[in-house]
C-alpha positions in Angstrom: 28.9 36.5 29.1 26.4 37.3 27.1 22.6 36.8 28.1 22.3 33.3 27.8 19.1 31.7 25.8 16.7 28.7 26.8 17.3 26.2 24.5 15.6 23.3 23.2 15.4 19.5 24.1 16.7 17.2 21.7 13.6 16.2 19.7 14.6 12.9 18.3 15.6 11.3 21.9 12.2 9.5 22.3 10.4 7.4 24.8 13.1 8.3 27.3 11.7 7.2 30.9 13.6 10.8 32.4 13.4 12.9 30.0 15.8 15.7 32.4 18.3 13.6 31.4 18.6 15.3 28.2 20.4 18.6 28.9 21.4 21.2 26.2 23.3 23.8 28.6 27.2 23.2 29.9 27.5 22.8 33.4 29.8 24.9 35.0 30.5 25.6 38.8 27.1 23.8 40.0 24.8 25.3 37.5 23.4 25.1 33.8 24.9 27.7 31.6 24.6 28.6 27.7 25.0 31.5 25.1 23.4 32.7 22.4 24.8 31.1 20.2 24.2 27.0 19.7 26.2 23.9 17.9 23.8 21.5 15.9 23.9 17.8 16.9 22.8 15.6 14.2 21.8 11.4 14.0 24.6 10.0 12.2 22.1 7.2 10.8 19.8 9.8 9.5 21.6 12.6 8.9 18.5 14.6 10.9 19.4 17.5 13.3 18.2 15.9 16.9 19.0 19.2 19.3 21.6 21.8 19.6 23.7 22.9 22.6 25.1 25.8 23.8 28.5 26.9 21.6 30.4 28.2 24.9 33.3 30.7 24.7 37.0 31.0 25.8 35.4 33.1 28.5 33.1 30.3 29.7 36.3 28.0 29.5 38.2 30.3 31.8 35.0 30.2 34.1 34.7 26.5 34.2 38.4 26.7 35.5 37.4 29.2 38.1 34.7 26.7 39.1 36.7 24.2 39.6 39.6 25.8 41.0 37.3 27.8 44.0 35.7 23.6 44.7 39.6 22.1 44.6 40.3 23.0 48.6 37.0 21.7 49.9 37.0 18.5 47.4 40.7 17.5 48.1 39.8 18.1 52.4 36.9 15.8 52.0 37.1 13.0 53.6 38.2 9.6 51.4 35.0 7.7 52.8 32.7 10.4 51.8 34.3 10.8 48.4 33.4 6.9 48.0 29.9 7.6 49.2 29.1 10.3 46.5 30.7 8.4 43.7 28.7 5.4 44.6 25.8 7.0 44.1 26.8 8.4 41.1 27.6 4.6 39.4 24.3 3.2 40.8 22.4 6.1 39.1 24.2 5.5 36.3 22.8 1.9 36.7 19.0 3.3 37.1 19.3 5.0 34.0 21.7 2.3 31.4 18.3 2.4 29.3 18.1 5.9 28.8 21.6 6.9 28.6 22.1 4.0 26.1 19.6 5.7 24.0 20.8 8.9 24.2 24.2 7.6 23.2 22.3 5.8 20.3 20.5 8.9 19.0 23.8 10.8 19.0 26.5 8.9 17.8 24.6 5.4 16.2 26.4 2.7 18.0 24.3 -0.6 18.1 21.7 -0.1 21.2 23.5 -3.6 22.7 26.8 -1.7 22.0 25.7 1.4 24.0 24.1 -0.6 26.3 27.4 -2.4 27.5 29.3 1.0 27.4 26.7 2.5 30.0 28.1 -0.4 32.0 31.7 0.2 30.9 31.4 3.4 32.4 29.5 3.2 35.2 32.4 0.2 36.3 34.7 2.8 36.4 33.3 4.9 39.0 32.3 1.6 41.1 36.4 1.0 41.1 37.2 4.6 41.7 34.8 5.1 44.4 36.9 2.3 45.9 39.9 3.1 45.4 39.5 6.6 47.1 39.8 5.3 50.5 43.3 4.0 49.7 45.7 6.3 47.9 48.4 6.4 50.0 50.1 2.6 50.0 53.8 3.9 49.5 56.3 4.4 52.2 60.5 4.7 53.0 62.0 3.1 55.2 64.4 5.8 57.0 68.3 5.6 55.5 69.2 8.5 57.6 70.1 8.5 61.7 67.3 9.7 63.8 64.9 10.9 60.9 61.5 9.5 60.0 60.3 9.5 56.5 57.2 9.5 54.8 55.5 9.2 51.3 51.5 11.0 50.5 50.1 11.3 47.3 48.2 14.9 47.3 45.4 15.8 44.4 47.0 17.1 41.4 44.5 20.2 41.4 41.8 20.8 38.6 42.4 18.6 35.8 41.4 19.2 32.0 39.8 16.5 30.8 39.0 16.4 26.7 36.7 13.3 25.3 35.7 11.9 21.4 32.8 11.0 20.0 33.2 7.1 19.4 32.8 6.5 23.3 31.2 9.8 24.8 30.6 8.6 28.1 32.9 5.5 29.0 36.0 8.4 28.2 34.6 10.5 30.7 34.2 8.1 33.4 37.4 6.5 33.1 39.4 10.0 33.4 36.9 11.9 35.6 36.5 8.6 38.3 40.1 8.8 38.5 40.8 12.7 39.1 37.5 12.9 41.4 38.5 10.3 43.5 42.0 11.5 44.6 40.2 15.4 45.3 40.9 16.5 41.9 38.2 18.6 40.3 37.8 18.2 36.5 36.9 20.7 33.7 35.5 18.7 30.6 35.2 19.2 27.4 33.4 16.3 25.3 32.7 16.1 22.0 31.0 18.6 19.5 29.6 15.6 18.1 28.2 13.7 21.4 27.5 16.1 24.0 24.6 14.6 25.2 25.9 11.4 27.2 28.4 14.1 28.9 25.7 16.3 30.2 23.6 13.6 31.0 26.4 12.5 33.1 26.0 15.8 34.9 22.6 15.8 35.4 23.7 12.8 37.6 26.4 13.7 39.4 24.1 16.6 40.9 22.3 13.7 42.1 24.9 12.3 43.5 25.9 14.7 45.5 28.5 15.6 43.8 29.5 19.6 44.7 29.0 22.5 42.5 32.3 23.3 40.7 34.2 19.5 40.7 32.4 18.2 37.6 32.3 20.9 34.6 31.3 20.4 31.6 31.9 22.9 28.8 30.6 22.2 25.2 31.7 24.0 22.1 34.4 24.2 19.3 37.8 22.6 20.6 39.7 25.3 19.4 37.9 27.5 21.8 37.5 25.6 24.8 40.5 23.8 24.6 43.0 26.2 24.2 42.4 28.6 27.4 42.6 25.2 29.3 46.1 24.5 27.7 47.8 28.0 28.9 46.6 28.5 32.1 48.1 27.6 35.4 46.2 26.2 37.5 45.0 23.7 35.4 47.6 21.5 36.6 46.4 17.9 34.3 45.5 17.3 30.9 44.1 14.0 30.3 43.0 13.1 26.1 41.3 10.5 24.0 41.8 11.1 20.4 44.0 11.3 17.0 47.7 11.7 17.6 47.9 14.1 15.3 45.4 16.2 18.0 47.6 14.9 20.5 50.8 16.6 19.4 49.4 19.9 19.0 47.8 19.5 22.4 51.4 17.8 23.8 53.0 21.7 22.4 50.2 23.8 23.9 50.7 22.5 27.0 54.8 23.2 27.3 54.7 26.8 28.4 52.8 25.1 31.7 54.2 22.0 32.0 51.0 20.2 32.9 51.0 16.7 33.4 49.8 14.7 31.0 47.6 11.8 30.1 47.1 10.8 26.2 45.4 7.8 25.1 46.2 8.4 21.2 46.0 6.5 17.8 46.3 2.6 17.0 46.9 0.4 14.6 46.3 -2.9 16.1 47.8 -5.9 14.2 45.9 -9.6 14.7 48.7 -12.5 14.4 47.1 -15.6 13.6 49.5 -18.5 14.0 49.3 -21.8 12.3 48.7 -23.8 15.5 45.9 -21.3 16.5 42.9 -22.3 17.3 40.9 -21.3 13.7 37.3 -21.0 14.9 38.4 -19.4 17.8 40.8 -17.2 16.1 38.2 -16.4 13.3 35.7 -15.5 15.4 37.7 -13.1 17.9 38.9 -11.2 14.7 35.4 -10.8 13.8 35.3 -8.9 17.3 38.6 -7.4 17.4 37.6 -6.0 13.4 33.8 -4.9 13.7 32.9 -3.4 17.0 32.0 -0.5 17.5 31.7 -0.6 13.3 35.4 -0.7 13.1 35.6 2.7 14.7 38.0 1.9 17.5 41.5 2.9 18.3 42.0 -0.6 19.5 40.3 -2.5 16.6 42.7 -5.0 14.3 43.8 -2.7 11.7 46.6 -5.2 10.3 45.3 -9.3 10.3 48.3 -11.0 9.4 48.2 -14.6 9.3 50.5 -17.7 8.9 50.6 -19.7 5.3 49.4 -23.2 7.1 46.3 -21.6 7.7 46.3 -18.4 5.6 43.1 -19.6 3.0 41.3 -21.7 5.5 41.1 -18.3 7.9 40.4 -16.2 4.9 37.3 -18.1 3.8 36.2 -18.5 7.0 36.4 -15.0 7.9 34.6 -14.0 4.9 32.0 -16.4 5.4 30.8 -14.3 9.0 31.7 -11.1 7.7 28.9 -11.8 4.9 26.4 -12.3 8.1 27.2 -9.0 9.2 24.0 -6.9 9.3 24.3 -3.1 9.1 21.4 -0.9 10.2 20.4 1.7 12.6 21.3 1.4 16.2 17.6 0.9 17.7 17.5 -1.9 15.6 20.7 -3.4 17.3 22.5 -4.6 14.0 26.1 -5.5 13.8 27.6 -2.2 11.6 25.6 0.5 12.4 26.8 4.2 10.5 30.4 6.0 10.6 30.1 9.1 12.2 30.6 11.9 9.2 31.4 12.0 5.6 35.1 12.1 6.4 35.7 8.6 7.5 33.6 7.2 4.6 36.0 8.6 2.5 38.5 6.8 4.3 37.1 3.7 3.8 36.8 4.5 0.0 40.2 5.6 -0.7 41.9 2.5 2.0 40.0 0.1 -0.2 40.9 1.7 -4.0 44.5 2.0 -3.0 44.8 -1.5 -1.9 43.2 -3.2 -4.9 45.6 -0.8 -7.4 48.2 -1.8 -5.3 47.2 -5.8 -5.7 44.7 -6.6 -3.2 41.7 -8.4 -3.8 38.3 -7.1 -2.9 36.3 -10.1 -1.6 33.4 -8.5 -0.1 31.6 -4.7 0.6 34.2 -1.7 -0.5 31.6 0.6 -1.0 28.6 2.8 0.6 25.3 0.8 2.0 22.6 1.6 0.9 21.2 2.3 4.7 22.1 5.5 3.9 25.1 8.0 3.2 27.3 7.4 6.0 26.7 3.6 6.7 29.8 1.7 4.7 29.1 -2.2 3.6 31.1 -4.8 6.2 34.3 -5.2 3.8 37.3 -8.2 3.4 40.4 -7.4 1.4 42.8 -10.2 1.4 46.6 -10.5 0.1 46.4 -7.0 0.9 50.2 -5.3 -0.1 52.9 -4.2 2.3 53.1 -0.7 1.0 48.8 -1.2 0.5 47.6 2.4 2.8 45.5 0.8 4.8 48.3 -1.4 6.7 50.3 1.7 7.4 46.9 4.1 8.8 44.4 3.8 11.0 41.4 3.2 9.1 38.7 3.3 11.6 35.9 1.7 10.3 34.5 -1.7 8.9 37.6 -2.4 6.7 39.3 -5.5 7.2 42.7 -6.3 5.6 44.1 -9.6 5.6 47.9 -10.5 4.9 49.7 -13.7 4.7 53.3 -14.1 6.4 55.4 -16.9 6.6 57.5 -17.2 10.4 57.4 -16.0 13.6 60.0 -13.3 13.1 58.7 -12.0 10.0 55.4 -11.5 11.9 57.0 -9.7 15.3 59.0 -7.3 12.4 55.5 -6.2 10.5 54.0 -5.7 13.5 56.2 -3.7 15.1 56.7 -1.5 11.4 54.5 1.3 13.3 54.9 4.7 14.9 51.9 3.0 16.9 51.8 1.0 20.2 48.6 0.6 21.5 47.5 -3.6 21.4 48.7 -6.5 19.9 46.5 -9.3 19.3 48.1 -13.0 19.2 46.0 -16.6 18.5 48.8 -19.1 19.0 48.6 -22.5 21.5 52.4 -22.2 21.6 53.2 -21.4 25.4 56.9 -20.6 24.5 55.9 -18.0 21.0 53.1 -16.6 23.7 56.2 -16.0 26.2 58.0 -14.5 22.8 55.4 -12.6 21.4 54.4 -10.8 24.6 58.0 -9.7 24.9 59.1 -8.8 21.8 55.8 -6.9 20.7 56.5 -3.5 21.0 52.6 -2.4 22.1 51.1 -0.8 25.5 48.8 -4.6 25.6 49.0 -7.9 24.4 46.0 -9.9 24.3 46.8 -13.9 23.9 43.6 -15.8 22.3 41.0 -13.4 23.4 39.9 -9.6 22.0 38.2 -8.0 25.5 41.1 -6.9 27.4 40.2 -4.0 28.9 38.2 -2.3 32.2 38.3 -0.7 35.5 41.4 -2.7 37.5 44.0 -3.1 34.1 46.1 -0.4 32.9 44.9 0.8 29.5 47.4 2.6 27.2 50.5 2.6 24.6 53.7 3.1 23.5 55.7 5.1 20.9 53.2 7.4 19.3 50.1 6.1 21.0 49.9 8.0 24.1 51.3 8.7 27.5 51.1 7.1 31.0 47.6 5.1 32.0 44.4 5.2 32.4 42.1 2.8 34.4 43.6 0.8 37.7 45.8 2.2 40.4 48.5 4.1 37.7 45.3 5.7 36.4 44.6 7.0 39.4 48.2 7.8 40.3 48.3 10.3 37.1 46.3 12.7 39.0 48.4 13.3 42.4 51.9 14.3 43.5 54.4 12.5 45.5 55.6 14.7 48.4 58.1 13.3 50.6 58.5 14.6 54.2 61.2 13.9 56.0 61.2 14.7 59.9 63.9 14.8 62.5 63.5 12.6 65.8 65.1 15.4 68.1 
């Protein structure tokens, strides 16, 4: 490793009660480490550089595996109640420092401060949940089918797990993965998005204070290819969890094939939101606004296709457009409804989707262009009468553009909803209990939300089908992903 240099603190993350939460070095084996090269971190609301973090190398990525592997036997052998105690303290520290953690997130990610506070609560909840589950990983057994034999089924930690996380939820996507893995006795190496590294490094700082032993939780910043590829090739990394695009997920899937790793992937989404004639119109409109515009639309759960039955189509469109017109746009610390998008590519995609839809016959009701607030702000946009061949009905938009189209009957709604390679979440608004059952069965998605938007949380198995991912995160299934099953058969004689 080259001689390390002291990196500057982030100058624009101000007014923190605890400035030591802003770290600029990577966290490997319980110590802060850096390289001579750095990566600049910018505030998407202003384009200003708020600081820099260490640009670590492939050798550093291997060093993180070394540290995690060395720590694994001791952590795996730690009594579950001790793991619970340490994780519980980690949870408490996130709660105690919620405001600072939220401000750090706003500075590097741009989301409204109320959403950032909500994410810290959400991130902390996974640590709390898995702190308790650490005490009870083994709830299975088998009745012997062999004479004079006793059988047991054990769940044992899989080993070192690599966690690759995105910029849109820079704290929660780490804790959802890491808490499950650490609870069962695994050690982890984390690569956060280079756009939002400070949230990850703050979690590392709090892990020290909570008492996590060195090497259990490692955070390596840098360019993804330099850090992640060594992890995909190293046989000591036994599991890899990734949240991000389906395109990158396919690449990681291929890279991990040679070492046959356990893969946990939460990939792209293209969520339909179906509104039937018998729905509560006001409630459906309110929930559709939430499902479309939360996190400024930069969410894999965002409603990308709003399909409304003909009988209430016009009324829904009018009410939805009226509510959208009231949404505020601005910088995160002003707590608007819509903050900046993450980069210029995101802005280009919004423009391309709007122009394509309009060219093919959609009506632009409102929005459709960059907002005066700044280059990375896009107006909340409503498109109606969007034709089936429009790009926005086939590609994930990841921004504040709502596409609304009409359907006639239930069969058409299900057909159009399922007509996608993705299968993460679907939203349904209807008051007919029989239809609710039919659609819950008939929609090819890993999660179905009925007459509501919020469905996520620590106890539930989050994940999708088809090309939206592999395995599940959250709940006991999320913990199982980081374990191996061992079967023991003992002769009585």
